[in-house]
N, C-alpha and C positions, 0 to 999 in steps of 0.2 A: 503494500500499500503505498502510495505515494504521499509526501507530506503537505500537500495542496488538496483545501477542499472551499467550495463556492456555496454562499448562503445568500438565496434569492427569497425577496420577501416583499410585500408589500408596504405601502408608508405606515399605513394606521397603526396606531401606538400597539395595540396586542402583538401584531407582525414584528415590529422593532424592537419589544420587550425581547420576545423569543429569541429574535437574531441575536441581541445583545448578550443575551443567556448563552445562548449555542457557541457564540464568537469566545466566550470567557471559560468556556469547559473545553473548547480546542486548543486556544491560545497556548502557546509553549510549545505545544506537539506538532500541532499543524500551521500553515501559513494559511491565513483567510482571507479570501477576497470577496466583498459582499456588494450586491446589485440590488436596486430598489426596481419592481418590475413596473410598477405603473407610473415611473419618473415622467415628467414632461421633459426634463433635460437631456442632454445627450449623453448616450451608456459611455463609460468612463473603462477602458480597455483593461485589464488584468496586464500583468508583465508577461513579456515575450517568452520565458521558460515555465509560465502558469501549466502545470499538467495536472489537474484535481483527481483525486480517485475516487470520490462521490461529492453528492450535491444535496444540499438540502434546501427545500421549497417551502415556504412559509406564506400560505393564503388560502387559495382555494383553486378549483379545478381549472380555473382561467389562468393563474400564477403559474401552476404546473404546465399548463401548455406552454406558455412564454419560455419558461424555465428549459421544458426539452426541446422547442425549437431552436431556442439559444444556445444550448449547452448539451443537452442532453442524448442526442439520436447519434453520437458515436459510441454508446454502449456504457455510459460512464453512471452507474446505479443512483438514481433520484429518490430521496427520502420526501416525499409529500406530506406535509402537514396541513390538514384540513380548519383552516377559521373561516372557510365560507358557509353556504347551505348544504350542497349536494354531498360532496366526496366521494365520486366515484373513482377518479385518477388520485387524489389525495387522501388517502385513508386513514391516515395515520391519526388519531387523536392528541390536540396540544398536550395533555396529561401523559400520553405514552412517549412523547417525543424523546426523552433522555433514556428510557429505556430501550428504544429500538436504536438510539444511536449509540448506546453502548454495544448491541449485538451488530452494529456495522463494523465497529472499530475492532472488536474481538471476531470478525468475520463468521458470524454466527446467523447474521442477517438471512432470511428467505429473500431472495431477489427473483421477480418474474418478469418474463420475456415477454413484450406486446408486440402484435403486429404492426407495420407501419405502411403505409402506401405512397407509393410515387405516381406523378401523373405527369404525360407529357401533351401538349397543345399541339395541334399540327395545322397548317394553314396552307393551305394548295398544296397538300402532301408536303409540306417542310415543317419541320419542328422548331418551333418558336418559342418555347419556355419549357422548362422541366423544372417540378418542385417536389415537396412530398407533403403530407398530411397525415397529422396523428389521431384526430377525430373523424373529421367530414371533409369533404370540398361540395360545395352548395352552388347549383346553378339557378338564378334566378333573376327576375327583372329588378333594374335600379331604381325608378323612380315608380314607374305605376304597376301593379298587380295584374297584368294580361296575361292571358293563357299564351302558351307559345308550344311548337313542336319539337320534340326531343325523340331522337330514334336511338337505339339499344341496339347495339351489334355485339353478339357474343361468338367467339370462334367462327369469325368472319362474315357470320350472318346476321342482317337486320332482324331479329327477333319479335321485337317491340317497336312500338311508336307510342311515345306516350303525349298526350295534350295535356298538360297541367300548368301552374305557376311556376314549377321548377322541379328542381331533381335534386337528391341527397345522394351522395357516394358516400358510404360510411364504413370503418372500420367497426371491428368487433367491438374494440373498444368504446368507438364513438356513438355504438350503437342505443345507448342510454344517454343519448344528449340531442340533438333536433331530429333526428331520425326517430326517437322515441315519441318525443311530442307530434310528430307528421303522422304517426300510427304506425309506424315501423315497427320491427320485431326486436327484443332483447337476444343478442349474440354472443355466447360465452366468450371472453376476451381471451383464452387462449386458443381460438380456433383462426384457420388462416382463410379469410373469405371476404368478400365486398358485399356490402348491402346497400343495393338501388331502391329508394324509395320515393315516389313521386308525391310533390307536393299540391294539395286541392286538386287532384285530377277531375277533369271533365266528366267523365265515366266513372261509377262505381266498380267496375269490373277492373280499372286499375288496380294493383296491388304490388308492395313490395317483393324483391325475389334477391334470395341470397346465393352468390356464386363462389365458386371455388377461383384461389387465386392461380391456379395453374390456366385457367381458362383466359383466352384474351378478351378482355372487355372494352368497349369503345362506346361512346356517348357521343354522337352527331347532332349538331345545332340546326335547327330546321330554317325556314327561309325567313325573311323579314324579323329576323332577329334583333331587335334594335333595343340597345342599351340593356344587353344582357352581360350578366356578370357571373363569374366563379370566384367564391369565398371561402379560402382554407383556414379552419380551424375557428372562424371568426374573427380572425385578425389580418388577414392577407388578402386584398381584391384585386381582381383581373379583368378587364372587359375582354368580351368575345364577338365574334363576327357570324355570320350566316357561313354553314357549312364545315366550322371550324369541328376538329375531332378532338376528344380526350381521350387518352389511351391509360388505362390503369393497370398498374401491376406491383407486384410484393418489391419494396425497397430492400436494399441494401442495408439502411440504415436499422439501429438496434434501439429500441426502448425498454429500459431496464428499471424497474420500478421495487422498492422495497416494500414489501406488504406488510400489512397487519397481523402480526403474530395471534391475537386474540379473537379475529374476524375472518371467514371465510366470505369468498365474493357473493355467495350467494344470500350469504346471511346481510351482507352490506346491502344487496339488492332488495331483499324482504324490508329491512329498514328505511331505506329511501323511498322504496316506492308504497309504503305505507301498509304493505301488507301483514298479515298475521300467520301465526301458527297456531296448530290446534291446543298448544299448551297456553298460548297467550291469554292472559285477563283480555275479554273482548269489551269489556267497559272501558 
């Protein structure tokens, strides 16, 4: 384990206080670099020789997404502490922070690798942009909610045409985000798949589909696609044109999350979705 650690936190008082405590715990044994995730000022870069062995993210799922996109897709383990509301990604509770931190330092922590997806945008058969998403890539209208035509091509054949307000392309990890709100399925995060969910489809027959990552998956933008945007992880936005093709494939990047030692993912799902167990008090 190297002697470098990153702490990414929101600027709110609870996150700042936990960051101070974490830095105090690590200082002397580690060189600590701190970053505020929601700072308006330009990001200050760490030293060139900075090589973190793990990252602590203090905030919510949005903070962890920022942390992962900025630092964590090189396979560096992220310890995500939930100071927000949901906490599907950041699943460590504040009171568990130092217990789990100690397990990381002693190499006893359970670390789970999540599927990350890459996408390429092709225009006139030429690649113009390539990037990565952890949760989802969303295709929709910018200013006005108008129906658009989107074709889904699988293994080289155009199998579906969606007439909808948009389309969500989700990783299993991101299936509990916008995909779930749009009526899509919850997919266990350890699976290798892409979830395709239409947003407010024109016909009730249009449904989500779960596809394996070894399939060639493309979305083709239909005609008259004015003011169409592709937004990744709710943080980056790109304009699209008629006949643009978005190809989806498994990324070589790795997202590695330190898991909650006291709670299984299915327990988290039950709690966050407000479901109950037969032994729970229904009152």
